[in-house]
C-alpha positions in Angstrom: 104.0 -97.0 118.5 104.0 -95.1 115.2 101.1 -92.9 116.4 102.7 -92.1 119.7 105.9 -91.0 118.0 103.9 -88.6 115.7 102.1 -87.1 118.6 105.4 -86.4 120.4 106.9 -84.9 117.2 103.8 -82.7 116.9 104.1 -81.5 120.5 107.8 -80.7 120.1 107.1 -78.8 116.9 104.3 -76.8 118.7 106.6 -76.0 121.6 109.3 -74.9 119.2 107.0 -72.5 117.3 105.6 -71.2 120.6 109.1 -70.5 121.8 110.0 -68.7 118.5 106.8 -66.6 118.7 107.5 -65.6 122.3 111.1 -64.6 121.5 110.0 -62.6 118.4 107.2 -60.9 120.5 109.7 -60.0 123.2 112.3 -58.6 120.8 109.7 -56.5 119.0 108.5 -55.0 122.3 112.1 -54.1 123.2 112.8 -52.5 119.9 109.6 -50.3 120.1 110.0 -49.3 123.7 112.1 -46.2 124.3 113.1 -44.2 127.3 110.5 -41.4 127.6 112.3 -39.7 130.5 115.3 -38.5 128.4 114.8 -35.5 126.2 116.6 -34.0 123.2 115.9 -30.3 123.9 116.3 -28.2 127.1 114.6 -24.9 127.8 116.3 -22.5 130.2 115.3 -19.1 131.3 118.0 -16.4 131.6 117.5 -13.3 133.7 119.6 -10.3 132.9 120.0 -8.8 136.4 120.9 -5.3 135.1 117.9 -4.9 132.8 115.6 -7.2 134.7 114.6 -9.0 131.4 113.9 -12.7 131.2 114.7 -14.6 128.0 113.7 -18.2 127.2 116.5 -20.1 125.4 115.9 -23.4 123.7 119.0 -25.7 123.6 119.4 -28.8 121.5 121.4 -31.2 123.6 125.1 -31.3 122.5 125.0 -28.0 120.6 126.7 -24.8 121.8 124.9 -21.5 121.7 126.0 -18.0 122.5 123.7 -15.8 124.5 125.1 -12.2 124.9 128.3 -12.8 127.0 127.6 -16.5 127.8 128.4 -19.7 125.9 125.9 -22.4 126.9 125.8 -26.1 126.2 123.3 -28.6 127.4 124.7 -32.1 127.3 121.8 -34.2 128.7 118.3 -33.6 130.2 115.9 -36.0 131.9 112.3 -35.8 133.2 111.3 -37.7 136.3 109.4 -40.9 136.0 106.8 -39.8 138.5 103.9 -37.5 137.7 103.0 -36.5 141.2 106.2 -34.5 141.9 107.8 -33.8 138.5 111.6 -33.2 138.5 113.6 -32.0 135.6 117.4 -32.3 135.6 119.9 -31.2 133.0 123.7 -31.3 132.7 124.7 -27.8 131.6 128.0 -26.1 130.8 128.3 -22.3 130.8 131.3 -20.2 129.9 131.7 -16.4 130.4 133.1 -15.0 127.1 134.1 -11.7 128.7 136.7 -13.4 130.9 139.7 -13.7 128.5 142.1 -14.9 131.2 140.3 -18.2 131.9 139.0 -19.3 128.5 138.9 -23.0 129.5 137.2 -22.5 132.9 133.4 -22.9 133.1 131.3 -20.5 135.2 128.9 -23.4 135.7 129.5 -27.1 134.9 127.2 -29.6 136.4 123.7 -30.8 137.0 120.9 -28.3 137.3 117.6 -29.2 139.0 114.3 -27.4 138.2 112.7 -27.8 141.6 115.7 -26.6 143.7 118.2 -24.5 141.8 120.1 -23.7 145.0 121.5 -27.2 145.2 124.1 -26.4 142.5 123.8 -22.6 142.2 124.7 -20.7 139.1 126.8 -17.7 140.3 127.3 -14.9 137.8 127.3 -11.1 138.5 125.1 -10.3 135.5 123.0 -13.4 134.6 120.9 -15.9 136.4 119.8 -19.2 134.8 116.9 -21.5 135.6 116.0 -24.8 134.1 112.4 -24.8 132.7 111.7 -27.8 130.6 113.1 -31.0 129.0 111.5 -32.5 125.9 
């Protein structure tokens, strides 16, 4: 009877250690895995329609930059999870600094898509903006 009790105690101890190891392994994997689809920087290309010059602007998400008469802020950008048809989306806010009457109104405030910019068009008489890259 003594031998049977020791075997059961050993099996319970083994199951306990196995359970601890699996929980530890699962938690370590969760801590090291990260969302690779979300980026910290956004690249946009701005076309000056008057001079016909393109300018590549690198935005850090959350920071406000000023490009000529535009104030631009990228809040979030994401890459698609699929490689066969890549899609880049970004939430961008753009203000026109020349319009002093409506300081609080955005010229553009919304999601911009790289594959189809006409879904939410950026309408400005002087500038045109395209989403290029999220990293």
